[in-house]
C-alpha positions as CSV (number, residue, x, y, z in Angstrom):
1,X,23.1,73.3,-242.5
2,X,20.1,73.7,-240.2
3,X,19.1,77.3,-239.3
4,X,19.3,78.8,-235.8
5,X,15.6,79.2,-234.8
6,X,14.4,82.1,-232.7
7,X,11.4,82.1,-230.4
8,X,8.4,84.2,-231.7
9,X,9.4,86.8,-229.2
10,X,13.0,87.1,-230.4
11,X,11.9,86.8,-234.0
12,X,9.7,89.9,-233.7
13,X,12.6,91.8,-232.2
14,X,14.9,90.6,-235.1
15,X,12.4,91.7,-237.7
16,X,12.3,95.2,-236.2
17,X,16.1,95.7,-236.0
18,X,17.0,98.2,-238.8
19,X,18.9,96.6,-241.6
20,X,22.7,97.3,-241.4
21,X,22.4,98.6,-237.8
22,X,25.1,98.3,-235.2
23,X,23.4,96.4,-232.5
24,X,23.7,96.4,-228.7
25,X,21.9,93.5,-227.1
26,X,21.5,94.0,-223.4
27,X,20.9,90.9,-221.3
28,X,21.8,88.7,-224.2
29,X,21.7,85.5,-222.3
30,X,22.4,82.7,-224.9
31,X,23.2,85.3,-227.5
32,X,20.6,83.9,-230.0
33,X,19.5,87.3,-231.3
34,X,22.9,88.8,-232.2
35,X,24.1,85.5,-233.6
36,X,21.0,85.1,-235.8
37,X,21.2,88.7,-237.0
38,X,24.9,88.3,-237.9
39,X,24.4,84.9,-239.6
40,X,21.6,86.5,-241.8
41,X,23.7,89.6,-242.6
42,X,21.1,91.8,-240.9
43,X,23.4,93.9,-238.8
44,X,26.8,95.4,-239.4
45,X,28.1,94.4,-236.0
46,X,26.8,93.4,-232.6
47,X,27.7,93.9,-228.9
48,X,26.3,91.2,-226.7
49,X,26.2,92.3,-223.1
50,X,25.2,90.5,-219.9
51,X,25.5,91.1,-216.2
52,X,26.7,87.6,-215.4
53,X,29.6,85.5,-216.5
54,X,27.5,82.4,-217.1
55,X,25.1,83.8,-219.7
56,X,27.9,85.6,-221.4
57,X,29.9,82.4,-221.7
58,X,26.8,80.7,-223.2
59,X,26.5,83.5,-225.7
60,X,30.1,83.1,-226.7
61,X,29.5,79.4,-227.2
62,X,26.5,80.1,-229.3
63,X,28.6,82.4,-231.5
64,X,31.3,79.8,-231.8
65,X,28.9,76.9,-232.5
66,X,27.3,78.8,-235.4
67,X,30.4,80.5,-236.7
68,X,29.0,84.0,-236.2
69,X,31.6,86.8,-236.4
70,X,31.4,90.5,-235.8
71,X,30.1,90.1,-232.2
72,X,31.8,91.7,-229.2
73,X,30.9,90.0,-225.9
74,X,31.0,92.3,-222.9
75,X,30.4,91.7,-219.2
76,X,28.6,94.6,-217.5
77,X,25.5,96.1,-216.0
78,X,23.1,97.3,-218.6
79,X,24.5,99.9,-221.0
80,X,27.4,100.8,-218.8
81,X,29.8,99.0,-221.1
82,X,28.4,100.5,-224.3
83,X,29.4,103.9,-225.6
84,X,26.7,105.9,-227.4
85,X,28.6,106.0,-230.7
86,X,29.1,102.2,-230.8
87,X,25.5,101.3,-231.5
88,X,22.5,102.8,-233.2
89,X,20.0,100.0,-232.3
90,X,19.6,98.8,-228.7
91,X,17.6,95.7,-227.7
92,X,16.7,95.3,-224.0
93,X,14.5,92.2,-223.7
94,X,13.5,89.4,-221.4
95,X,13.4,91.2,-218.1
96,X,10.9,93.2,-216.1
97,X,9.7,96.6,-217.2
98,X,11.1,98.2,-214.1
99,X,14.5,96.8,-214.9
100,X,14.4,98.0,-218.5
101,X,13.5,101.5,-217.2
102,X,16.4,101.5,-214.7
103,X,18.8,100.6,-217.5
104,X,17.6,103.4,-219.7
105,X,17.7,105.8,-216.7
106,X,21.4,105.1,-216.2
107,X,22.0,105.8,-219.9
108,X,20.2,109.1,-220.6
109,X,21.9,109.3,-224.0
110,X,19.3,106.8,-225.2
111,X,16.8,109.6,-225.3
112,X,18.9,111.7,-227.6
113,X,17.0,110.7,-230.7
114,X,19.9,108.9,-232.4
115,X,19.1,105.4,-231.3
116,X,16.4,102.9,-232.1
117,X,15.3,101.2,-228.8
118,X,13.6,97.8,-229.1
119,X,12.2,96.9,-225.7
120,X,10.4,93.7,-224.6
121,X,9.3,93.7,-221.0
122,X,8.3,90.3,-219.5
123,X,6.4,91.9,-216.7
124,X,5.3,95.4,-215.5
125,X,5.0,96.8,-219.0
126,X,3.0,99.7,-217.6
127,X,6.0,100.8,-215.5
128,X,8.2,101.0,-218.6
129,X,5.5,102.9,-220.6
130,X,5.2,105.4,-217.8
131,X,9.0,105.9,-217.6
132,X,9.3,106.4,-221.3
133,X,6.5,109.0,-221.3
134,X,7.9,110.9,-218.4
135,X,11.6,110.9,-219.5
136,X,11.7,112.1,-223.1
137,X,11.0,109.0,-225.0
138,X,8.2,108.1,-227.5
139,X,6.9,104.7,-228.4
140,X,6.9,104.6,-232.2
141,X,5.1,101.3,-232.5
142,X,4.1,98.4,-230.3
143,X,2.9,94.9,-231.0
144,X,2.0,91.8,-229.1
145,X,3.6,88.4,-229.6
146,X,2.3,85.1,-228.4
147,X,5.1,82.9,-227.2
148,X,4.4,79.6,-225.4
149,X,0.8,80.7,-224.7
150,X,1.9,84.1,-223.1
151,X,1.3,87.5,-224.7
152,X,4.4,89.8,-224.6
153,X,4.4,93.4,-225.7
154,X,7.3,94.5,-228.0
155,X,8.0,98.3,-228.3
156,X,10.1,100.4,-230.6
157,X,10.9,103.6,-228.9
158,X,13.3,106.6,-229.3
159,X,13.8,110.1,-228.2
160,X,10.6,112.2,-228.4
161,X,7.5,113.3,-226.6
162,X,4.3,111.4,-225.9
163,X,1.4,111.4,-223.4
164,X,-0.5,108.3,-222.5
165,X,-3.9,107.8,-220.9
166,X,-4.3,105.5,-218.0
167,X,-5.8,102.9,-220.3
168,X,-2.8,103.1,-222.7
169,X,-0.3,102.8,-219.8
170,X,-1.8,99.4,-218.9
171,X,-3.4,98.2,-222.1
172,X,-0.8,99.3,-224.6
173,X,0.4,102.6,-226.1
174,X,-0.2,101.6,-229.7
175,X,-2.2,98.3,-229.8
176,X,-5.5,99.6,-231.2
177,X,-5.3,97.5,-234.3
178,X,-3.2,94.6,-233.0
179,X,-5.1,91.4,-233.5
180,X,-4.2,90.2,-230.0
181,X,-5.1,93.6,-228.4
182,X,-8.5,92.6,-227.0
183,X,-7.1,89.4,-225.5
184,X,-4.3,91.4,-223.9
185,X,-6.7,93.9,-222.4
186,X,-9.1,91.2,-221.1
187,X,-6.2,89.4,-219.4
188,X,-5.2,92.6,-217.7
189,X,-8.8,93.3,-216.5
190,X,-9.1,89.7,-215.1
191,X,-5.9,90.0,-213.1
192,X,-6.9,93.4,-211.7
193,X,-10.3,92.1,-210.8
194,X,-8.7,89.2,-209.0
195,X,-6.5,91.6,-207.1
196,X,-9.5,93.8,-206.1
197,X,-11.4,90.7,-204.9
198,X,-8.4,89.7,-202.7
199,X,-8.2,93.2,-201.2
200,X,-11.9,93.2,-200.5
201,X,-11.7,89.8,-198.7
202,X,-8.8,91.0,-196.5
203,X,-10.3,94.4,-195.8
204,X,-6.9,96.0,-196.1
205,X,-5.6,98.3,-198.8
206,X,-8.9,99.7,-199.8
207,X,-7.3,102.8,-201.4
208,X,-5.3,100.5,-203.6
209,X,-8.5,98.8,-204.6
210,X,-10.0,102.1,-205.6
211,X,-7.0,102.8,-207.8
212,X,-7.2,99.3,-209.4
213,X,-10.9,100.0,-210.2
214,X,-9.9,103.2,-212.0
215,X,-7.5,101.2,-214.1
216,X,-10.2,98.5,-214.8
217,X,-12.6,101.2,-216.0
218,X,-9.9,102.7,-218.3
219,X,-9.2,99.2,-219.7
220,X,-12.9,98.6,-220.3
221,X,-13.0,101.8,-222.3
222,X,-9.8,100.7,-224.2
223,X,-11.5,97.4,-225.0
224,X,-14.5,99.2,-226.5
225,X,-12.2,101.4,-228.5
226,X,-10.4,98.3,-229.8
227,X,-13.7,96.7,-230.8
228,X,-14.9,99.8,-232.7
229,X,-11.5,100.1,-234.5
230,X,-11.6,96.4,-235.5
231,X,-15.3,96.2,-236.4
232,X,-16.2,93.8,-233.6
C-alpha cells in the first residue's frame, strides 16, 4: 500500500508533534496532517477542525480513503469547538499570521503553558511573532521550510515570556543557525526595498517609508549576525 505523502511544510509540522499527543488541527483543509499522524501511530487522537463544510468534507474523505481512525471532524471557527482538556498539541497552519494571532486571541487558554502550539504562517509572520511576544507566549524553536520554491517559517510556541528585537520580529525569532536563514532575510530586505522605492516614486506615505528603512537596517544587522554565527 502506498504511503500518504505530506508536503515539506506539513512534514515539518508532523515531525514536531510530540509523540502520543492529542492533536487539534485548526484549518485542517484536506486533513492530510491528522490522517498521516494517525496512520503512523504518532498521535493518540486528533480533532480536525475547519471553518467551512467543503474542506471538512474533504478531510473526512481523506480519513475514509486511508482508513484512519481516532479522528473527530468538527465544523467551527478556530479553537471555538475545542475544549482545553481535549488536546495538548495544537497545529494552526496554512493561513496568514494575523489570522493565527486572532485564533489564539480568542482562546487565551493556549497561553497557559499546558499546550504545545505548532504555528505556520503563510504570510505576515511578523504580526504573529509580535502577538506572541505581547500576549504571554514564547517561541521555543523556529525553522524554515522550502515548499515549491517558497520559504515558510514554522514555529513551536507555548506559554511563557520573550522579547524580540525589530530584526527578530521580521527576520525570525530563532533562525540564527537555520541554513535558510540568510536567504529568508535577504528576501525580506528586497521586498521592503521595493516597497520603499514605490513610496518614494509616489511621494506619499513618507513616514511609512522611514519605518520600513528602520526594519531594513535591523534586517541587515540580522544578516551579519547570521553570517558570523555560520562562519560566512
